[in-house]
Biopython code that builds the backbone (N, CA, C, O; Angstrom):
import numpy as np
from Bio.PDB.StructureBuilder import StructureBuilder

atoms = [
    (1, "MET", "N", (-9.328, 4.667, -14.583)),
    (1, "MET", "CA", (-9.142, 5.163, -13.224)),
    (1, "MET", "C", (-8.146, 4.257, -12.497)),
    (1, "MET", "O", (-8.265, 3.033, -12.545)),
    (2, "ASN", "N", (-7.180, 4.856, -11.836)),
    (2, "ASN", "CA", (-6.207, 4.095, -11.068)),
    (2, "ASN", "C", (-6.849, 3.527, -9.807)),
    (2, "ASN", "O", (-7.547, 4.221, -9.068)),
    (3, "ARG", "N", (-6.583, 2.226, -9.585)),
    (3, "ARG", "CA", (-7.133, 1.534, -8.421)),
    (3, "ARG", "C", (-6.031, 1.303, -7.406)),
    (3, "ARG", "O", (-4.934, 0.866, -7.752)),
    (4, "ILE", "N", (-6.329, 1.596, -6.160)),
    (4, "ILE", "CA", (-5.375, 1.428, -5.071)),
    (4, "ILE", "C", (-5.955, 0.450, -4.055)),
    (4, "ILE", "O", (-7.123, 0.538, -3.679)),
    (5, "LEU", "N", (-5.108, -0.487, -3.621)),
    (5, "LEU", "CA", (-5.479, -1.420, -2.566)),
    (5, "LEU", "C", (-4.750, -0.990, -1.300)),
    (5, "LEU", "O", (-3.522, -0.913, -1.278)),
    (6, "VAL", "N", (-5.519, -0.709, -0.239)),
    (6, "VAL", "CA", (-4.951, -0.335, 1.060)),
    (6, "VAL", "C", (-5.076, -1.549, 1.974)),
    (6, "VAL", "O", (-6.175, -2.055, 2.202)),
    (7, "VAL", "N", (-3.930, -2.015, 2.500)),
    (7, "VAL", "CA", (-3.909, -3.155, 3.414)),
    (7, "VAL", "C", (-3.428, -2.642, 4.768)),
    (7, "VAL", "O", (-2.234, -2.424, 4.977)),
    (8, "ASP", "N", (-4.375, -2.454, 5.679)),
    (8, "ASP", "CA", (-4.071, -1.912, 7.007)),
    (8, "ASP", "C", (-5.134, -2.419, 7.966)),
    (8, "ASP", "O", (-6.328, -2.292, 7.695)),
    (9, "ASP", "N", (-4.708, -2.994, 9.092)),
    (9, "ASP", "CA", (-5.685, -3.534, 10.033)),
    (9, "ASP", "C", (-6.300, -2.483, 10.946)),
    (9, "ASP", "O", (-7.184, -2.798, 11.742)),
    (10, "ASP", "N", (-5.849, -1.250, 10.842)),
    (10, "ASP", "CA", (-6.448, -0.148, 11.591)),
    (10, "ASP", "C", (-7.577, 0.435, 10.739)),
    (10, "ASP", "O", (-7.327, 1.135, 9.758)),
    (11, "GLN", "N", (-8.818, 0.140, 11.123)),
    (11, "GLN", "CA", (-9.977, 0.559, 10.329)),
    (11, "GLN", "C", (-10.037, 2.063, 10.126)),
    (11, "GLN", "O", (-10.393, 2.532, 9.044)),
    (12, "GLU", "N", (-9.691, 2.827, 11.165)),
    (12, "GLU", "CA", (-9.759, 4.284, 11.054)),
    (12, "GLU", "C", (-8.771, 4.820, 10.023)),
    (12, "GLU", "O", (-9.107, 5.700, 9.231)),
    (13, "ILE", "N", (-7.567, 4.292, 10.038)),
    (13, "ILE", "CA", (-6.570, 4.734, 9.055)),
    (13, "ILE", "C", (-6.996, 4.305, 7.658)),
    (13, "ILE", "O", (-6.909, 5.085, 6.710)),
    (14, "GLY", "N", (-7.454, 3.071, 7.532)),
    (14, "GLY", "CA", (-7.919, 2.594, 6.232)),
    (14, "GLY", "C", (-9.052, 3.445, 5.682)),
    (14, "GLY", "O", (-9.045, 3.817, 4.508)),
    (15, "PHE", "N", (-10.023, 3.751, 6.530)),
    (15, "PHE", "CA", (-11.156, 4.573, 6.090)),
    (15, "PHE", "C", (-10.700, 5.984, 5.726)),
    (15, "PHE", "O", (-11.164, 6.550, 4.737)),
    (16, "MET", "N", (-9.786, 6.559, 6.527)),
    (16, "MET", "CA", (-9.259, 7.896, 6.229)),
    (16, "MET", "C", (-8.545, 7.894, 4.880)),
    (16, "MET", "O", (-8.759, 8.791, 4.064)),
    (17, "LEU", "N", (-7.701, 6.894, 4.642)),
    (17, "LEU", "CA", (-6.992, 6.814, 3.365)),
    (17, "LEU", "C", (-7.974, 6.676, 2.211)),
    (17, "LEU", "O", (-7.802, 7.308, 1.169)),
    (18, "LYS", "N", (-8.997, 5.857, 2.391)),
    (18, "LYS", "CA", (-10.009, 5.669, 1.342)),
    (18, "LYS", "C", (-10.691, 6.998, 1.002)),
    (18, "LYS", "O", (-10.826, 7.341, -0.173)),
    (19, "LEU", "N", (-11.115, 7.736, 2.012)),
    (19, "LEU", "CA", (-11.783, 9.023, 1.776)),
    (19, "LEU", "C", (-10.874, 10.010, 1.052)),
    (19, "LEU", "O", (-11.283, 10.652, 0.085)),
    (20, "ILE", "N", (-9.643, 10.122, 1.527)),
    (20, "ILE", "CA", (-8.692, 11.067, 0.929)),
    (20, "ILE", "C", (-8.407, 10.699, -0.523)),
    (20, "ILE", "O", (-8.447, 11.552, -1.410)),
    (21, "LEU", "N", (-8.122, 9.430, -0.755)),
    (21, "LEU", "CA", (-7.738, 9.010, -2.101)),
    (21, "LEU", "C", (-8.910, 9.053, -3.074)),
    (21, "LEU", "O", (-8.730, 9.390, -4.244)),
    (22, "GLU", "N", (-10.102, 8.717, -2.606)),
    (22, "GLU", "CA", (-11.267, 8.832, -3.482)),
    (22, "GLU", "C", (-11.542, 10.290, -3.819)),
    (22, "GLU", "O", (-11.945, 10.598, -4.941)),
    (23, "HIS", "N", (-11.331, 11.188, -2.868)),
    (23, "HIS", "CA", (-11.477, 12.619, -3.122)),
    (23, "HIS", "C", (-10.487, 13.090, -4.190)),
    (23, "HIS", "O", (-10.773, 14.020, -4.944)),
    (24, "LYS", "N", (-9.324, 12.442, -4.246)),
    (24, "LYS", "CA", (-8.289, 12.793, -5.236)),
    (24, "LYS", "C", (-8.500, 12.074, -6.567)),
    (24, "LYS", "O", (-7.703, 12.236, -7.491)),
    (25, "GLY", "N", (-9.574, 11.277, -6.671)),
    (25, "GLY", "CA", (-9.916, 10.667, -7.948)),
    (25, "GLY", "C", (-9.501, 9.218, -8.127)),
    (25, "GLY", "O", (-9.630, 8.672, -9.223)),
    (26, "PHE", "N", (-9.007, 8.587, -7.077)),
    (26, "PHE", "CA", (-8.625, 7.186, -7.155)),
    (26, "PHE", "C", (-9.794, 6.295, -6.742)),
    (26, "PHE", "O", (-10.679, 6.721, -5.999)),
    (27, "SER", "N", (-9.787, 5.072, -7.224)),
    (27, "SER", "CA", (-10.715, 4.043, -6.759)),
    (27, "SER", "C", (-9.951, 3.239, -5.715)),
    (27, "SER", "O", (-8.817, 2.832, -5.964)),
    (28, "VAL", "N", (-10.556, 3.002, -4.543)),
    (28, "VAL", "CA", (-9.838, 2.404, -3.423)),
    (28, "VAL", "C", (-10.587, 1.201, -2.864)),
    (28, "VAL", "O", (-11.801, 1.237, -2.662)),
    (29, "SER", "N", (-9.824, 0.125, -2.620)),
    (29, "SER", "CA", (-10.340, -1.055, -1.919)),
    (29, "SER", "C", (-9.551, -1.196, -0.624)),
    (29, "SER", "O", (-8.356, -0.906, -0.577)),
    (30, "LEU", "N", (-10.235, -1.644, 0.424)),
    (30, "LEU", "CA", (-9.597, -1.817, 1.731)),
    (30, "LEU", "C", (-9.561, -3.282, 2.126)),
    (30, "LEU", "O", (-10.512, -4.028, 1.891)),
    (31, "LEU", "N", (-8.447, -3.684, 2.732)),
    (31, "LEU", "CA", (-8.320, -5.005, 3.338)),
    (31, "LEU", "C", (-7.705, -4.830, 4.714)),
    (31, "LEU", "O", (-6.784, -4.033, 4.890)),
    (32, "GLU", "N", (-8.208, -5.572, 5.690)),
    (32, "GLU", "CA", (-7.667, -5.508, 7.048)),
    (32, "GLU", "C", (-6.734, -6.675, 7.344)),
    (32, "GLU", "O", (-6.045, -6.669, 8.364)),
    (33, "ARG", "N", (-6.702, -7.665, 6.478)),
    (33, "ARG", "CA", (-5.874, -8.854, 6.694)),
    (33, "ARG", "C", (-5.123, -9.192, 5.415)),
    (33, "ARG", "O", (-5.516, -8.792, 4.319)),
    (34, "ALA", "N", (-4.041, -9.931, 5.576)),
    (34, "ALA", "CA", (-3.220, -10.306, 4.423)),
    (34, "ALA", "C", (-3.589, -11.686, 3.870)),
    (34, "ALA", "O", (-3.019, -12.118, 2.868)),
    (35, "GLU", "N", (-4.528, -12.376, 4.504)),
    (35, "GLU", "CA", (-4.934, -13.686, 4.016)),
    (35, "GLU", "C", (-5.535, -13.554, 2.615)),
    (35, "GLU", "O", (-6.309, -12.639, 2.338)),
    (36, "ASN", "N", (-5.165, -14.477, 1.753)),
    (36, "ASN", "CA", (-5.658, -14.514, 0.368)),
    (36, "ASN", "C", (-5.328, -13.249, -0.411)),
    (36, "ASN", "O", (-5.985, -12.944, -1.406)),
    (37, "LEU", "N", (-4.333, -12.523, 0.025)),
    (37, "LEU", "CA", (-3.995, -11.251, -0.604)),
    (37, "LEU", "C", (-3.608, -11.429, -2.065)),
    (37, "LEU", "O", (-4.049, -10.665, -2.923)),
    (38, "GLU", "N", (-2.791, -12.427, -2.350)),
    (38, "GLU", "CA", (-2.370, -12.648, -3.743)),
    (38, "GLU", "C", (-3.575, -12.914, -4.641)),
    (38, "GLU", "O", (-3.660, -12.367, -5.741)),
    (39, "GLU", "N", (-4.496, -13.740, -4.185)),
    (39, "GLU", "CA", (-5.692, -14.050, -4.972)),
    (39, "GLU", "C", (-6.520, -12.795, -5.227)),
    (39, "GLU", "O", (-7.003, -12.573, -6.337)),
    (40, "ILE", "N", (-6.677, -11.982, -4.192)),
    (40, "ILE", "CA", (-7.461, -10.744, -4.325)),
    (40, "ILE", "C", (-6.808, -9.811, -5.325)),
    (40, "ILE", "O", (-7.489, -9.227, -6.168)),
    (41, "ILE", "N", (-5.497, -9.666, -5.240)),
    (41, "ILE", "CA", (-4.772, -8.787, -6.165)),
    (41, "ILE", "C", (-4.906, -9.283, -7.598)),
    (41, "ILE", "O", (-5.101, -8.487, -8.516)),
    (42, "LEU", "N", (-4.802, -10.588, -7.794)),
    (42, "LEU", "CA", (-4.887, -11.154, -9.143)),
    (42, "LEU", "C", (-6.293, -11.042, -9.738)),
    (42, "LEU", "O", (-6.450, -11.098, -10.957)),
    (43, "GLN", "N", (-7.311, -10.887, -8.895)),
    (43, "GLN", "CA", (-8.686, -10.765, -9.382)),
    (43, "GLN", "C", (-9.025, -9.345, -9.816)),
    (43, "GLN", "O", (-10.064, -9.121, -10.438)),
    (44, "ASP", "N", (-8.170, -8.395, -9.499)),
    (44, "ASP", "CA", (-8.464, -6.998, -9.803)),
    (44, "ASP", "C", (-7.277, -6.378, -10.521)),
    (44, "ASP", "O", (-6.227, -7.005, -10.659)),
    (45, "ASN", "N", (-7.446, -5.166, -10.970)),
    (45, "ASN", "CA", (-6.409, -4.477, -11.720)),
    (45, "ASN", "C", (-5.906, -3.288, -10.899)),
    (45, "ASN", "O", (-6.231, -2.140, -11.200)),
    (46, "PHE", "N", (-5.117, -3.565, -9.866)),
    (46, "PHE", "CA", (-4.634, -2.505, -8.999)),
    (46, "PHE", "C", (-3.415, -1.812, -9.599)),
    (46, "PHE", "O", (-2.549, -2.448, -10.200)),
    (47, "SER", "N", (-3.371, -0.514, -9.425)),
    (47, "SER", "CA", (-2.236, 0.291, -9.885)),
    (47, "SER", "C", (-1.194, 0.445, -8.800)),
    (47, "SER", "O", (-0.029, 0.723, -9.086)),
    (48, "LEU", "N", (-1.610, 0.264, -7.534)),
    (48, "LEU", "CA", (-0.728, 0.490, -6.392)),
    (48, "LEU", "C", (-1.276, -0.252, -5.181)),
    (48, "LEU", "O", (-2.487, -0.406, -5.023)),
    (49, "ILE", "N", (-0.351, -0.713, -4.320)),
    (49, "ILE", "CA", (-0.724, -1.310, -3.044)),
    (49, "ILE", "C", (-0.104, -0.461, -1.946)),
    (49, "ILE", "O", (1.105, -0.227, -1.944)),
    (50, "ILE", "N", (-0.932, 0.001, -1.009)),
    (50, "ILE", "CA", (-0.436, 0.678, 0.190)),
    (50, "ILE", "C", (-0.500, -0.353, 1.304)),
    (50, "ILE", "O", (-1.569, -0.860, 1.643)),
    (51, "LEU", "N", (0.663, -0.654, 1.866)),
    (51, "LEU", "CA", (0.797, -1.769, 2.789)),
    (51, "LEU", "C", (1.364, -1.292, 4.118)),
    (51, "LEU", "O", (2.433, -0.685, 4.169)),
    (52, "ASP", "N", (0.629, -1.577, 5.201)),
    (52, "ASP", "CA", (1.104, -1.227, 6.535)),
    (52, "ASP", "C", (2.182, -2.214, 6.971)),
    (52, "ASP", "O", (2.208, -3.358, 6.517)),
    (53, "MET", "N", (3.065, -1.766, 7.850)),
    (53, "MET", "CA", (4.158, -2.602, 8.333)),
    (53, "MET", "C", (3.668, -3.740, 9.225)),
    (53, "MET", "O", (4.240, -4.830, 9.202)),
    (54, "LEU", "N", (2.627, -3.501, 10.002)),
    (54, "LEU", "CA", (2.068, -4.538, 10.869)),
    (54, "LEU", "C", (0.601, -4.743, 10.501)),
    (54, "LEU", "O", (-0.209, -3.820, 10.586)),
    (55, "ILE", "N", (0.274, -5.973, 10.090)),
    (55, "ILE", "CA", (-1.090, -6.271, 9.650)),
    (55, "ILE", "C", (-1.599, -7.490, 10.402)),
    (55, "ILE", "O", (-1.294, -8.625, 10.034)),
    (56, "ALA", "N", (-2.361, -7.260, 11.439)),
    (56, "ALA", "CA", (-2.996, -8.347, 12.196)),
    (56, "ALA", "C", (-2.030, -9.500, 12.478)),
    (56, "ALA", "O", (-2.313, -10.655, 12.159)),
    (57, "GLY", "N", (-0.907, -9.172, 13.070)),
    (57, "GLY", "CA", (0.049, -10.190, 13.473)),
    (57, "GLY", "C", (1.054, -10.604, 12.415)),
    (57, "GLY", "O", (1.936, -11.416, 12.690)),
    (58, "LYS", "N", (0.940, -10.068, 11.221)),
    (58, "LYS", "CA", (1.901, -10.381, 10.157)),
    (58, "LYS", "C", (2.800, -9.178, 9.919)),
    (58, "LYS", "O", (2.377, -8.030, 10.056)),
    (59, "LYS", "N", (4.037, -9.460, 9.564)),
    (59, "LYS", "CA", (4.955, -8.388, 9.208)),
    (59, "LYS", "C", (4.694, -7.956, 7.772)),
    (59, "LYS", "O", (4.664, -8.779, 6.857)),
    (60, "GLY", "N", (4.507, -6.670, 7.592)),
    (60, "GLY", "CA", (4.290, -6.145, 6.252)),
    (60, "GLY", "C", (5.473, -6.413, 5.336)),
    (60, "GLY", "O", (5.302, -6.574, 4.128)),
    (61, "THR", "N", (6.671, -6.461, 5.907)),
    (61, "THR", "CA", (7.849, -6.741, 5.079)),
    (61, "THR", "C", (7.791, -8.166, 4.520)),
    (61, "THR", "O", (8.189, -8.401, 3.379)),
    (62, "ASP", "N", (7.302, -9.109, 5.314)),
    (62, "ASP", "CA", (7.157, -10.479, 4.811)),
    (62, "ASP", "C", (6.109, -10.534, 3.705)),
    (62, "ASP", "O", (6.291, -11.214, 2.695)),
    (63, "VAL", "N", (5.017, -9.814, 3.906)),
    (63, "VAL", "CA", (3.961, -9.756, 2.892)),
    (63, "VAL", "C", (4.497, -9.101, 1.623)),
    (63, "VAL", "O", (4.227, -9.574, 0.519)),
    (64, "CYS", "N", (5.245, -8.031, 1.773)),
    (64, "CYS", "CA", (5.826, -7.325, 0.632)),
    (64, "CYS", "C", (6.762, -8.245, -0.157)),
    (64, "CYS", "O", (6.688, -8.309, -1.384)),
    (65, "THR", "N", (7.636, -8.952, 0.550)),
    (65, "THR", "CA", (8.566, -9.877, -0.104)),
    (65, "THR", "C", (7.808, -10.963, -0.856)),
    (65, "THR", "O", (8.182, -11.322, -1.973)),
    (66, "MET", "N", (6.735, -11.491, -0.245)),
    (66, "MET", "CA", (5.921, -12.517, -0.894)),
    (66, "MET", "C", (5.299, -11.973, -2.187)),
    (66, "MET", "O", (5.339, -12.633, -3.225)),
    (67, "LEU", "N", (4.726, -10.764, -2.116)),
    (67, "LEU", "CA", (4.087, -10.176, -3.297)),
    (67, "LEU", "C", (5.094, -9.916, -4.404)),
    (67, "LEU", "O", (4.825, -10.190, -5.573)),
    (68, "LYS", "N", (6.251, -9.387, -4.035)),
    (68, "LYS", "CA", (7.268, -9.058, -5.037)),
    (68, "LYS", "C", (7.909, -10.304, -5.647)),
    (68, "LYS", "O", (8.535, -10.224, -6.704)),
    (69, "SER", "N", (7.758, -11.458, -4.986)),
    (69, "SER", "CA", (8.307, -12.688, -5.544)),
    (69, "SER", "C", (7.334, -13.357, -6.522)),
    (69, "SER", "O", (7.705, -14.312, -7.205)),
    (70, "ASN", "N", (6.104, -12.866, -6.593)),
    (70, "ASN", "CA", (5.104, -13.415, -7.505)),
    (70, "ASN", "C", (5.216, -12.681, -8.842)),
    (70, "ASN", "O", (4.947, -11.482, -8.903)),
    (71, "PRO", "N", (5.611, -13.379, -9.920)),
    (71, "PRO", "CA", (5.813, -12.710, -11.213)),
    (71, "PRO", "C", (4.550, -12.042, -11.776)),
    (71, "PRO", "O", (4.646, -11.155, -12.624)),
    (72, "LYS", "N", (3.378, -12.461, -11.313)),
    (72, "LYS", "CA", (2.139, -11.853, -11.797)),
    (72, "LYS", "C", (1.798, -10.574, -11.039)),
    (72, "LYS", "O", (0.913, -9.826, -11.452)),
    (73, "ILE", "N", (2.495, -10.320, -9.933)),
    (73, "ILE", "CA", (2.187, -9.173, -9.078)),
    (73, "ILE", "C", (3.359, -8.196, -8.979)),
    (73, "ILE", "O", (3.155, -7.018, -8.687)),
    (74, "THR", "N", (4.559, -8.663, -9.212)),
    (74, "THR", "CA", (5.768, -7.881, -8.937)),
    (74, "THR", "C", (5.789, -6.503, -9.591)),
    (74, "THR", "O", (6.465, -5.599, -9.101)),
    (75, "HIS", "N", (5.057, -6.333, -10.689)),
    (75, "HIS", "CA", (5.037, -5.042, -11.395)),
    (75, "HIS", "C", (4.209, -3.972, -10.665)),
    (75, "HIS", "O", (4.334, -2.784, -10.965)),
    (76, "ILE", "N", (3.367, -4.387, -9.713)),
    (76, "ILE", "CA", (2.515, -3.432, -9.003)),
    (76, "ILE", "C", (3.347, -2.757, -7.913)),
    (76, "ILE", "O", (3.889, -3.439, -7.043)),
    (77, "PRO", "N", (3.455, -1.430, -7.948)),
    (77, "PRO", "CA", (4.236, -0.743, -6.918)),
    (77, "PRO", "C", (3.607, -0.894, -5.537)),
    (77, "PRO", "O", (2.386, -0.935, -5.387)),
    (78, "ILE", "N", (4.483, -0.977, -4.532)),
    (78, "ILE", "CA", (4.042, -1.076, -3.145)),
    (78, "ILE", "C", (4.602, 0.108, -2.367)),
    (78, "ILE", "O", (5.809, 0.348, -2.359)),
    (79, "LEU", "N", (3.704, 0.844, -1.714)),
    (79, "LEU", "CA", (4.068, 1.934, -0.816)),
    (79, "LEU", "C", (3.824, 1.436, 0.599)),
    (79, "LEU", "O", (2.680, 1.216, 0.997)),
    (80, "MET", "N", (4.898, 1.259, 1.357)),
    (80, "MET", "CA", (4.747, 0.792, 2.740)),
    (80, "MET", "C", (4.626, 1.990, 3.668)),
    (80, "MET", "O", (5.298, 3.006, 3.491)),
    (81, "ILE", "N", (3.747, 1.849, 4.669)),
    (81, "ILE", "CA", (3.546, 2.889, 5.662)),
    (81, "ILE", "C", (3.679, 2.282, 7.053)),
    (81, "ILE", "O", (3.305, 1.130, 7.274)),
    (82, "THR", "N", (4.214, 3.063, 7.987)),
    (82, "THR", "CA", (4.333, 2.583, 9.357)),
    (82, "THR", "C", (4.614, 3.729, 10.311)),
    (82, "THR", "O", (5.130, 4.777, 9.926)),
    (83, "ALA", "N", (4.261, 3.500, 11.559)),
    (83, "ALA", "CA", (4.596, 4.452, 12.617)),
    (83, "ALA", "C", (5.866, 4.019, 13.342)),
    (83, "ALA", "O", (6.362, 4.741, 14.208)),
    (84, "LEU", "N", (6.394, 2.847, 12.996)),
    (84, "LEU", "CA", (7.617, 2.370, 13.627)),
    (84, "LEU", "C", (8.806, 3.239, 13.210)),
    (84, "LEU", "O", (8.921, 3.598, 12.038)),
    (85, "PRO", "N", (9.678, 3.578, 14.137)),
    (85, "PRO", "CA", (10.822, 4.427, 13.800)),
    (85, "PRO", "C", (11.924, 3.644, 13.086)),
    (85, "PRO", "O", (12.086, 2.441, 13.291)),
    (86, "ASP", "N", (12.670, 4.350, 12.250)),
    (86, "ASP", "CA", (13.874, 3.809, 11.613)),
    (86, "ASP", "C", (13.656, 2.482, 10.897)),
    (86, "ASP", "O", (14.452, 1.556, 11.049)),
    (87, "ILE", "N", (12.606, 2.388, 10.136)),
    (87, "ILE", "CA", (12.260, 1.121, 9.484)),
    (87, "ILE", "C", (12.283, 1.228, 7.956)),
    (87, "ILE", "O", (12.085, 0.228, 7.266)),
    (88, "GLU", "N", (12.520, 2.409, 7.431)),
    (88, "GLU", "CA", (12.467, 2.622, 5.983)),
    (88, "GLU", "C", (13.385, 1.668, 5.224)),
    (88, "GLU", "O", (12.962, 1.053, 4.245)),
    (89, "LYS", "N", (14.628, 1.541, 5.660)),
    (89, "LYS", "CA", (15.590, 0.687, 4.957)),
    (89, "LYS", "C", (15.095, -0.759, 4.898)),
    (89, "LYS", "O", (15.227, -1.421, 3.869)),
    (90, "ILE", "N", (14.534, -1.240, 5.990)),
    (90, "ILE", "CA", (14.028, -2.618, 6.052)),
    (90, "ILE", "C", (12.877, -2.799, 5.060)),
    (90, "ILE", "O", (12.800, -3.821, 4.378)),
    (91, "CYS", "N", (11.992, -1.821, 4.979)),
    (91, "CYS", "CA", (10.859, -1.898, 4.049)),
    (91, "CYS", "C", (11.341, -1.909, 2.599)),
    (91, "CYS", "O", (10.845, -2.689, 1.786)),
    (92, "LEU", "N", (12.293, -1.056, 2.280)),
    (92, "LEU", "CA", (12.821, -0.998, 0.918)),
    (92, "LEU", "C", (13.571, -2.281, 0.565)),
    (92, "LEU", "O", (13.487, -2.760, -0.566)),
    (93, "GLU", "N", (14.296, -2.831, 1.521)),
    (93, "GLU", "CA", (14.999, -4.094, 1.281)),
    (93, "GLU", "C", (14.030, -5.252, 1.070)),
    (93, "GLU", "O", (14.373, -6.229, 0.403)),
    (94, "ALA", "N", (12.822, -5.155, 1.631)),
    (94, "ALA", "CA", (11.798, -6.188, 1.449)),
    (94, "ALA", "C", (11.132, -6.094, 0.083)),
    (94, "ALA", "O", (10.357, -6.974, -0.292)),
    (95, "GLY", "N", (11.429, -5.029, -0.666)),
    (95, "GLY", "CA", (10.875, -4.881, -2.007)),
    (95, "GLY", "C", (9.927, -3.725, -2.196)),
    (95, "GLY", "O", (9.446, -3.503, -3.307)),
    (96, "ALA", "N", (9.640, -2.970, -1.129)),
    (96, "ALA", "CA", (8.750, -1.816, -1.264)),
    (96, "ALA", "C", (9.347, -0.825, -2.253)),
    (96, "ALA", "O", (10.561, -0.627, -2.294)),
    (97, "ASP", "N", (8.485, -0.210, -3.042)),
    (97, "ASP", "CA", (8.935, 0.769, -4.022)),
    (97, "ASP", "C", (9.100, 2.156, -3.415)),
    (97, "ASP", "O", (9.821, 2.998, -3.950)),
    (98, "ASN", "N", (8.429, 2.383, -2.302)),
    (98, "ASN", "CA", (8.564, 3.647, -1.594)),
    (98, "ASN", "C", (8.064, 3.445, -0.170)),
    (98, "ASN", "O", (7.524, 2.391, 0.168)),
    (99, "PHE", "N", (8.248, 4.467, 0.659)),
    (99, "PHE", "CA", (7.981, 4.351, 2.089)),
    (99, "PHE", "C", (7.456, 5.679, 2.609)),
    (99, "PHE", "O", (7.848, 6.744, 2.132)),
    (100, "LEU", "N", (6.560, 5.606, 3.595)),
    (100, "LEU", "CA", (6.010, 6.801, 4.217)),
    (100, "LEU", "C", (5.804, 6.545, 5.704)),
    (100, "LEU", "O", (5.178, 5.557, 6.088)),
    (101, "SER", "N", (6.333, 7.438, 6.542)),
    (101, "SER", "CA", (6.186, 7.317, 7.991)),
    (101, "SER", "C", (4.867, 7.919, 8.447)),
    (101, "SER", "O", (4.449, 8.965, 7.951)),
    (102, "LYS", "N", (4.209, 7.251, 9.401)),
    (102, "LYS", "CA", (3.027, 7.807, 10.058)),
    (102, "LYS", "C", (3.504, 8.601, 11.262)),
    (102, "LYS", "O", (4.473, 8.186, 11.898)),
    (103, "PRO", "N", (2.896, 9.691, 11.601)),
    (103, "PRO", "CA", (1.858, 10.380, 10.825)),
    (103, "PRO", "C", (2.483, 11.046, 9.607)),
    (103, "PRO", "O", (3.674, 11.358, 9.599)),
    (104, "PHE", "N", (1.672, 11.259, 8.583)),
    (104, "PHE", "CA", (2.185, 11.852, 7.357)),
    (104, "PHE", "C", (1.268, 12.969, 6.898)),
    (104, "PHE", "O", (0.098, 13.043, 7.271)),
    (105, "GLU", "N", (1.832, 13.825, 6.085)),
    (105, "GLU", "CA", (1.063, 14.902, 5.462)),
    (105, "GLU", "C", (0.377, 14.349, 4.219)),
    (105, "GLU", "O", (0.955, 13.532, 3.503)),
    (106, "ILE", "N", (-0.830, 14.783, 3.963)),
    (106, "ILE", "CA", (-1.576, 14.319, 2.788)),
    (106, "ILE", "C", (-0.811, 14.645, 1.510)),
    (106, "ILE", "O", (-0.785, 13.837, 0.581)),
    (107, "THR", "N", (-0.197, 15.805, 1.453)),
    (107, "THR", "CA", (0.561, 16.181, 0.253)),
    (107, "THR", "C", (1.721, 15.213, 0.010)),
    (107, "THR", "O", (2.039, 14.906, -1.139)),
    (108, "ASP", "N", (2.353, 14.733, 1.084)),
    (108, "ASP", "CA", (3.439, 13.757, 0.940)),
    (108, "ASP", "C", (2.899, 12.427, 0.416)),
    (108, "ASP", "O", (3.515, 11.795, -0.442)),
    (109, "LEU", "N", (1.752, 12.009, 0.933)),
    (109, "LEU", "CA", (1.129, 10.776, 0.480)),
    (109, "LEU", "C", (0.822, 10.840, -1.013)),
    (109, "LEU", "O", (1.188, 9.942, -1.772)),
    (110, "ILE", "N", (0.153, 11.898, -1.422)),
    (110, "ILE", "CA", (-0.232, 12.038, -2.829)),
    (110, "ILE", "C", (1.003, 12.146, -3.719)),
    (110, "ILE", "O", (1.032, 11.581, -4.812)),
    (111, "SER", "N", (2.009, 12.859, -3.261)),
    (111, "SER", "CA", (3.248, 12.990, -4.026)),
    (111, "SER", "C", (3.895, 11.621, -4.242)),
    (111, "SER", "O", (4.337, 11.310, -5.348)),
    (112, "LYS", "N", (3.949, 10.817, -3.205)),
    (112, "LYS", "CA", (4.554, 9.480, -3.330)),
    (112, "LYS", "C", (3.718, 8.595, -4.240)),
    (112, "LYS", "O", (4.268, 7.852, -5.053)),
    (113, "ILE", "N", (2.408, 8.662, -4.117)),
    (113, "ILE", "CA", (1.531, 7.878, -4.995)),
    (113, "ILE", "C", (1.749, 8.291, -6.446)),
    (113, "ILE", "O", (1.905, 7.438, -7.320)),
    (114, "ASN", "N", (1.761, 9.587, -6.700)),
    (114, "ASN", "CA", (1.934, 10.068, -8.066)),
    (114, "ASN", "C", (3.311, 9.739, -8.631)),
    (114, "ASN", "O", (3.473, 9.637, -9.847)),
    (115, "SER", "N", (4.305, 9.573, -7.759)),
    (115, "SER", "CA", (5.627, 9.180, -8.247)),
    (115, "SER", "C", (5.647, 7.700, -8.648)),
    (115, "SER", "O", (6.513, 7.271, -9.410)),
    (116, "LEU", "N", (4.687, 6.926, -8.130)),
    (116, "LEU", "CA", (4.650, 5.496, -8.424)),
    (116, "LEU", "C", (3.679, 5.128, -9.539)),
    (116, "LEU", "O", (3.887, 4.141, -10.246)),
    (117, "ILE", "N", (2.626, 5.913, -9.698)),
    (117, "ILE", "CA", (1.628, 5.641, -10.756)),
    (117, "ILE", "C", (1.219, 6.945, -11.408)),
    (117, "ILE", "O", (1.453, 8.030, -10.874)),
    (118, "LYS", "N", (0.604, 6.817, -12.573)),
    (118, "LYS", "CA", (0.101, 8.012, -13.242)),
    (118, "LYS", "C", (-1.121, 8.521, -12.496)),
    (118, "LYS", "O", (-1.999, 7.731, -12.148)),
    (119, "PRO", "N", (-1.199, 9.833, -12.240)),
    (119, "PRO", "CA", (-2.381, 10.362, -11.552)),
    (119, "PRO", "C", (-3.640, 10.180, -12.390)),
    (119, "PRO", "O", (-3.573, 10.155, -13.619)),
    (120, "PRO", "N", (-4.796, 10.052, -11.724)),
    (120, "PRO", "CA", (-6.054, 9.898, -12.470)),
    (120, "PRO", "C", (-6.388, 11.181, -13.221)),
    (120, "PRO", "O", (-5.953, 12.269, -12.844)),
    (121, "LYS", "N", (-7.152, 11.037, -14.267)),
    (121, "LYS", "CA", (-7.552, 12.196, -15.063)),
    (121, "LYS", "C", (-8.817, 12.810, -14.526)),
    (121, "LYS", "O", (-9.304, 13.799, -15.072)),
]
sb = StructureBuilder()
sb.init_structure("model")
sb.init_model(0)
sb.init_chain("A")
sb.init_seg("    ")
for serial, (resi, resn, name, xyz) in enumerate(atoms, 1):
    if name == "N":
        sb.init_residue(resn, " ", resi, " ")
    sb.init_atom(name, np.array(xyz, "f"), 0.0, 1.0, " ", f" {name:<3s}", serial, name[0])
structure = sb.get_structure()
């Protein structure tokens, strides 16, 4: 089963993503903060990280760059999400593998996830 880590400090969005993705057959873990993120990722076998642009005072792009610079984590695709306008290029330059603007359609979310990892059986 593909495991997805959602890093978003908005509890409602995190919970909504968890419900939707679990309904689609994914296993989902939620984090509201980026502290100890590398350690948490290394302790589990995540197939994808969904990362918000703003996480409790930290820039998601900085977190993304940090994760992509770690040779033990760099292979895990990162899908960045944000409600900020005109930020896609910045997210991709930080190392994100794909990008999704909030609000988004569920079909777009699933399509982007499936383009980054194999869908669950």
